[in-house]
N, C-alpha and C positions, 0 to 999 in steps of 0.2 A: 588438192583433197586439204591438208593440212589448213592453209592459208583462208581457203574459203569458209571452214572452221572458224578459225582463229578470228575471221571479219565479222562471221556471223556472232561471237558472241559480244564483241565490240560494239556491233551496231545495238544488239540487245540491251547492254550495258547503260549507252547511251540512252537508248527508250526509256529505261530503268530510271533514270538520275535526273534526266531532265524535267521531270515533274515536279522536282524541287528547286527551290529558288537559289541563285547560285550562291549568295549570300549565307547560308546554312552550311556550306559545302567545306566553309573554316572551320566553324566550332566542329562541324561534327568529324573531321579530319584528326582535329586535335582531341577530340576523346577519343579515337580510335586508336591514336596514339598510347595516350596518359594511359588507359587502361587496354592496352593491349593482352591478350591471353598467357603470354609468359610471364606478365607481373603479377598476374592475380593469387597464386602459389604465396609468393611474400605480403600481397596487401593482406590476404586471409590469416596467415601468420601471425604479422605485426597487429592485427586486428585482437586475436588472441592473447597475446603476448602484455600488449599494451591497455586496450580498450576492456578486455576482461580479465584482470589482472588473476582472477581466484581460480582461475587453471593452472598457472604457475605460481600458489602459494607457496614460498621457502625457496623458491628460486632469484639469485641475485639479477642486477638489470644487467650486471657483463656479460652474465650467460645466456639472458636473453637476448641480448644483441649478436651473442655467438650462434644462439640457433638460427636467428634469422640470416647471418650471414651465409651458414651452410646452405639454407631456403634458396637463398639468393644464387651461390657458383651452383649450384645442382640443376636448378630450374628457370633459369635467366640465361647465365652463361655459358653452360653446356651445350644447352640446344640454339641458344643465338651464334654461338662458334658453330655447330654443326651446319646450320642455314649457310652464313658463310663460306663454309666451307665447300659445301653442295655449290654454291653459286662462281665461287673462283675454280671448281673441276668441272664448268659448266654441265652439271647435272642438273640443275634447274636454271630458270630463263632471268628469275625476278625473286629478291627475296620477298617478296610480298605474296608470294605463293598463290599466285589469281585461278590456278589450275588444279584440278584434283588430282592431276598425276603427279605435280609438284609438291604434292601436302604428302605423297605416301613415306616418303624415307624420314623427312621431320617428324612426321607421326611415330613410328617406329622408334624413334633416336631419344624424343621426347617421354616416350612410356617408358624408356629403359632406365629413364634419370630418375622419373616419379616412384617408378618401381625401387631403387635402389635406394633414394631416399625415405621411402615406407620401410623397407628393411632395417637401414639404419634408425630409424626412431623408434621403428617398435622393439627390437630389442635393447635399448638404451634406458637405464634409470632415469626419472625425472622429466621426459616428455610425457603430458597428458594423452590421454587416447584419443582426445578429441580432434588434437592439432594430426597424430598419426591415424585418424578417420579421415580427416581434412587432405590429406597428400596421396591416402589409397584410393579416396573419391574420385580425383583429378586425375591418378592413373587408369579407374575404371570408363572416365567420360571420354579419355583420352585414347580406350582401347576401340569404345564401343565406335567413336567418333572415324577410326581408323575406318571400321568396317562399311559406316555408313557413307562414306567417302566412296567407295566405289559405285554406289550409285544417285550420288547428288552431294552438293559442295556442301555440308553443314558449316554454320558460322561456328569459328572457332571462338570469338568473341562472347556469343550468346555463351557457348559453355561455358566460359571462364563466370559472367555475370552471374551463370546459373548456378555454380558450383560455390559462387559466395551467397547466393540465396538460399543454397541446402545448407551453406554451412550455420547461416543465421536461423533456421529453423533447428536444427541438431545444438547452439547453442540456448535457446528459448525451450527447448525438452529437457537441457540440464535442470540439474538442481542447486548448480550452485555458480550460476551467471548472474553476472550484475544488472545492473536495469540496461533494458534492448531495445528502449521504444523508439529513440533517437536512432540507435544505428540500423532497426529495420527500418524505418523511415527512410533513413541514407540508402540503404542498399535498395529500397523497392525504385525510389526517383532515380539510381543510380543504373538499373535494370532496363529501365523506359529508356533512359538517355541514349544510353548505350545498342541498345537494339535498333531504335530511331537512326543511332546516328550510320550505322552499318547500312540501313537501308536508303539512306542518303546516297553515300560515297562507293556501297559494294553493289555487285551483281546478284547479291542475295535475293530470295525470294521469299517472301514471309514464311513458306514452311520449312525454310533453312533455319528461321533464326526461330519459331518457336520450338522447333523438333532440337536446338542447339539448350535452349533454356529447360526443357524436357530435361534430356540426360544429365544436364549440368544439375540440374535438383533433384534428380530422383537417386542419382550416384550417390551424392553425398547422404542421402539417407539409407541408402544400401549400406555403405561403408561402415557408419557409425553401427550401423546392426550387426553386420559381419565380426565387428570386433568386440562386440557385447558377449556374442555366443560364449 
């Protein structure tokens, strides 16, 4: 029964991806790796600290790098280590988490690290609320993705770029942002590129992609509103 199900998924994946030229798959894979969901919190934190430095007025470059390091080991290193341990212990078949079942424990583990990072930032002086809200929004989107995972395989890549888009909206609505036109254009293009790449090299449906984008954006708006209360 399980082998037949796996075979059906493999056939569906082939039917989904064969309509795209093989030439497109190489850059699509590259984009999928570079903008892996694990890297999104660090990318967003880097954007706030160095592209929109108004939010970190009075904080030295050394302190900014220290913040990025903390974001990296809490949202990249520990979640990645969890996935590697799960693979080593045989709880998952692939580190690429191709099935809904394989994503359950990694989602839970990532949520723990995201929430911990949120608590640390919220209770630390010098961390601007918009960064705290960004991490909290990622926690919210990951939590909703865990629930959605019961019914369909929501795109984690779409969640990630959706979170960046939501962050961009929060920056635009803020009163201390620098010029956002060029970064906004980059984020919009990046969102389209990543979503297209996942359609090319994964078995995601358009609904998986669009729902990921929607949740990623909305949870960022909810997070900034929640912290403003």
